[in-house]
VOGU-3710 file (C-alpha; in Angstrom, 3 decimals, decimal comma):
1> mdapqdfgfd> 43,408/-10,902/-13,122  41,315/-7,829/-13,730  38,057/-9,465/-14,735  35,473/-7,146/-16,592  32,564/-5,968/-14,533  30,239/-7,673/-17,210  31,205/-11,143/-16,224  28,740/-12,955/-13,948  28,836/-13,360/-10,318  30,245/-16,852/-10,082
11> tlavrsgtar> 32,927/-15,923/-12,657  34,056/-12,968/-10,475  34,044/-14,859/-7,421  36,534/-17,315/-8,758  38,495/-15,377/-11,115  38,542/-11,621/-10,354  41,631/-10,246/-8,217  44,049/-12,736/-8,867  47,577/-11,572/-8,994  50,399/-13,890/-10,152
21> sdfnehseai> 54,033/-13,717/-8,834  56,822/-14,459/-11,382  56,220/-18,334/-10,392  52,911/-18,169/-12,091  51,208/-19,877/-9,355  47,606/-21,121/-10,181  46,250/-20,668/-6,896  46,579/-17,637/-5,036  49,670/-17,231/-3,299  49,820/-16,501/0,670
31> fltssfvfas> 52,760/-13,681/1,193  53,308/-14,345/5,050  55,738/-11,425/5,550  55,618/-8,486/7,548  57,646/-6,185/5,442  59,200/-5,755/1,989  62,492/-5,264/0,751  63,575/-1,897/-1,439  66,414/-1,828/-3,991  67,690/1,472/-2,897
41> aadaaerfkn> 67,071/4,170/-0,351  65,506/6,253/-3,050  63,388/3,297/-3,893  62,150/3,142/-0,525  61,420/6,826/-0,188  59,604/6,537/-3,014  57,171/3,453/-2,079  56,666/4,717/1,268  55,763/8,356/-0,255  52,981/6,447/-2,541
51> sedyftysrf> 52,366/3,398/-0,156  48,860/3,001/-1,358  50,512/2,055/-4,908  53,093/-0,547/-3,628  53,681/-2,925/-1,000  55,550/-1,829/1,960  54,595/-3,035/5,269  51,907/-5,558/5,750  49,955/-3,715/8,308  48,462/-1,764/5,673
61> tnptvsmfqd> 49,479/-3,312/2,292  50,057/-7,044/1,418  49,556/-8,702/-1,924  47,452/-11,662/-0,703  45,037/-9,034/1,161  45,221/-6,769/-1,941  43,691/-9,585/-4,005  41,017/-10,333/-1,489  40,102/-6,495/-1,507  39,900/-6,254/-5,480
71> rlaaleggea> 37,832/-9,482/-5,562  35,166/-8,315/-3,054  34,980/-4,813/-4,657  34,641/-6,558/-8,134  31,642/-8,564/-6,600  29,987/-5,408/-4,977  30,510/-3,533/-8,134  32,534/-0,965/-6,111  35,584/1,058/-7,061  37,735/0,246/-3,870
81> ciatasgmaa> 37,819/-1,872/-0,858  39,776/-1,929/2,359  40,115/-5,025/4,304  39,886/-5,320/8,253  40,754/-7,904/10,999  37,027/-8,225/11,678  33,689/-6,992/10,909  33,930/-4,748/14,069  37,181/-3,273/12,982  35,294/-2,453/9,610
91> imsvvmstlq> 32,656/-0,652/11,534  35,143/1,163/13,779  37,108/2,052/10,600  34,217/3,842/9,211  33,120/5,824/12,128  36,942/6,891/13,251  37,707/7,715/9,707  34,924/10,315/9,252  33,920/11,664/13,167  31,153/13,268/11,061
101> qplklgadvv> 27,590/12,352/10,180  28,193/10,114/6,949  24,391/9,817/5,941  23,704/13,578/5,927  26,909/13,770/3,660  25,389/11,217/1,171  28,294/8,518/1,871  27,422/5,082/0,452  29,687/2,080/1,833  29,192/-1,755/2,172
111> mhsatkfldg> 30,467/-3,190/5,448  31,312/-7,015/5,154  31,719/-9,191/8,215  33,866/-11,501/6,066  33,904/-13,948/9,262  30,350/-15,091/7,974  29,259/-16,277/4,422  32,378/-15,086/2,694  34,587/-17,661/4,689  31,571/-19,760/4,848
121> qgrvlggalv> 33,233/-22,507/7,142  33,336/-20,932/10,431  37,432/-20,836/10,245  38,796/-17,074/10,178  37,967/-13,409/11,411  37,900/-10,819/8,779  36,011/-7,581/7,677  35,743/-5,197/4,683  34,651/-2,046/3,450  33,638/-1,367/-0,265
131> gskqfimekv> 32,772/2,007/-1,757  34,354/4,698/-3,944  37,739/5,097/-4,181  37,639/8,615/-2,860  36,100/7,386/0,378  38,032/4,359/0,715  41,654/5,470/-0,270  41,174/9,220/1,077  39,191/8,634/4,315  39,630/4,967/5,476
141> fpfvrsagpt> 42,824/3,802/4,319  44,865/6,649/6,437  42,985/5,438/9,681  43,543/1,631/8,810  47,293/2,366/7,859  47,984/4,227/11,264  45,496/2,310/13,680  46,392/-1,116/12,125  43,019/-3,042/12,426  44,142/-4,810/9,125
151> lsafnawvll> 43,512/-8,496/7,817  46,128/-10,987/7,885  47,336/-12,297/4,539  46,493/-15,973/5,768  42,806/-15,099/6,523  42,749/-13,035/3,185  43,764/-16,511/1,455  40,982/-18,308/3,180  38,624/-15,893/2,442  39,541/-15,576/-1,286
161> kgmetlslrv> 39,127/-19,595/-1,444  35,785/-19,193/0,295  34,379/-16,578/-2,058  34,838/-19,333/-4,972  32,240/-21,473/-3,522  29,927/-18,542/-2,100  26,998/-18,565/-4,451  26,831/-22,610/-4,440  26,828/-22,251/-0,712  24,388/-19,774/0,041
171> ekqsanalei> 21,910/-20,869/-2,563  21,720/-24,085/-1,022  21,539/-22,777/2,619  18,712/-20,158/1,415  16,710/-23,212/-0,134  17,111/-25,191/3,202  16,198/-22,159/5,186  13,061/-21,388/3,401  11,669/-25,292/3,878  12,337/-24,984/7,388
181> arwldshpav> 10,783/-21,686/7,795  7,751/-22,909/6,089  7,670/-26,053/8,293  8,189/-24,019/11,625  5,605/-21,442/10,557  2,861/-24,116/10,637  4,214/-25,904/13,927  1,978/-25,837/16,665  4,570/-25,185/19,461  5,849/-21,767/17,390
191> nrvfypgles> 4,441/-18,559/17,863  5,808/-16,918/14,901  8,772/-17,246/12,543  10,899/-14,284/11,185  12,116/-14,997/7,943  11,839/-12,618/4,953  11,417/-15,550/2,370  7,908/-16,375/3,933  5,002/-14,680/2,169  3,839/-13,863/5,816
201> hpqhalarrq> 6,734/-11,872/6,745  5,779/-7,913/6,752  8,696/-7,295/4,570  8,436/-10,048/2,326  7,963/-7,763/-0,809  10,721/-5,750/0,207  13,131/-8,608/0,350  11,792/-9,866/-3,080  13,019/-6,542/-4,717  16,362/-6,716/-2,698
211> qksggailsf> 17,647/-9,919/-2,531  17,806/-12,856/-4,589  16,375/-15,254/-1,768  15,108/-15,065/1,697  18,864/-15,860/3,135  20,095/-18,590/5,015  19,214/-17,003/8,958  15,847/-17,328/10,469  14,340/-16,954/13,904  11,419/-18,312/15,636
221> elkgdtpeqm> 9,598/-17,562/18,784  8,106/-20,479/20,795  5,079/-20,257/22,643  4,816/-19,767/26,612  2,656/-18,365/29,226  5,338/-16,514/30,906  9,027/-15,359/29,820  10,372/-18,108/32,216  8,287/-20,826/30,509  9,187/-19,087/26,940
231> ranawrvidg> 12,947/-19,389/27,786  12,628/-23,022/29,037  11,000/-24,130/26,118  13,591/-22,410/23,794  16,485/-24,065/25,967  14,890/-27,311/25,619  14,930/-27,085/21,911  18,426/-26,053/21,796  19,589/-28,619/24,180  17,738/-31,253/22,368
241> tkvcsitgnl> 19,501/-30,838/19,113  22,416/-33,232/18,015  23,094/-31,912/14,293  22,960/-28,340/14,962  25,900/-26,556/16,658  25,204/-24,456/19,598  27,412/-21,306/18,982  26,822/-17,685/18,242  28,597/-17,453/14,857  26,435/-17,917/11,745
251> gdtrttithp> 27,342/-18,444/7,984  28,895/-21,588/8,406  28,423/-24,754/6,290  27,116/-26,396/9,459  23,795/-25,322/11,155  24,419/-23,108/14,147  21,848/-22,410/16,877  21,556/-19,984/19,576  19,287/-18,230/22,081  19,730/-14,618/21,650
261> attthgritp> 18,504/-13,324/24,643  20,848/-14,827/26,827  24,043/-14,905/24,504  24,560/-12,388/21,458  22,003/-10,086/22,896  22,220/-10,988/26,578  23,977/-7,636/27,345  21,798/-4,934/26,111  18,944/-3,825/28,061  15,287/-5,716/28,458
271> earaaasise> 13,864/-2,703/26,889  16,280/-2,768/23,870  15,663/-6,558/23,360  11,785/-6,207/23,520  12,176/-3,101/20,858  13,924/-5,806/18,680  11,531/-8,495/19,093  13,986/-10,427/20,906  12,136/-12,272/23,376  12,966/-15,022/25,911
281> glirlavgle> 11,408/-17,597/23,492  13,375/-16,726/20,419  15,819/-19,137/18,704  18,141/-18,134/16,159  19,024/-20,582/13,283  21,528/-19,866/10,730  20,984/-22,951/8,383  23,829/-24,843/6,826  24,474/-27,425/4,221  23,247/-30,428/5,722
291> nagdiradlq> 19,907/-32,302/4,815  17,029/-30,309/5,470  15,104/-33,010/6,603  17,584/-33,809/9,192  17,560/-30,512/10,566  13,926/-30,715/10,760  14,169/-33,860/12,915  16,762/-32,520/14,957  14,551/-29,540/16,027  11,401/-31,531/16,208
301> rgleg> 13,117/-33,512/19,087  12,869/-30,403/21,311  9,554/-29,025/19,786  7,651/-32,285/20,803  8,104/-31,348/24,430
//
């Protein structure tokens, strides 16, 4: 279904990009095949010559992946999209397919780690790039075709179904995050809260112009006289949770919590962490769909100490 761009975001998230086979299935089909059959040698030659327009080999063209690409392009208002095996693969594909300085050339591309909110339930890995048809198909597609950092058909199907509830999930998660951020901002054990939805955030006005909400991710720094004490305080809060999941992933329906200084950002230098305001007392919270009061109570157990 080629949904018009004047459709609302929620309609595009459910309806756009759907391509039905001769069986006229209602839900998107999963095409778990590595290759596709041709009617003749001449047909094979033609399809490989214009492989971007046909399905020839699933390393670079697959019907389920194509539906995901078309849907995400519609949501972003882009001309074309290329899906990859992960968000990092998407970044690598941009860098390797250009070996130039894209910003100086005026390039404009949207990169998604589809692993996060597009899936929304912590099930699969995926990445995607959205931009002009010229940039995606002439620059990025040849690299992805040859190097193969491609998205699997099954993962594309999972992401397609996740996108149908994207708006509902993120709106609720963002509302939960704002409630929790306001509570943490007034807590005596908390030094500061990083959340653009708070009026106290230095870039709150910019976020209001660019975003519909403050988002579902926040971080907060605990008080402490020394880095060692700040780390101990942070670990006590994390270890005291029973609802939140201690994991480095985010964008899940389940709230996740982590200590960035010793996990996701543990391998960078102390100087780089300091420049990014990642202290030993910092905790990252990716808020899910649970009751906001239950999340507050979960954090309060550790904060009381």
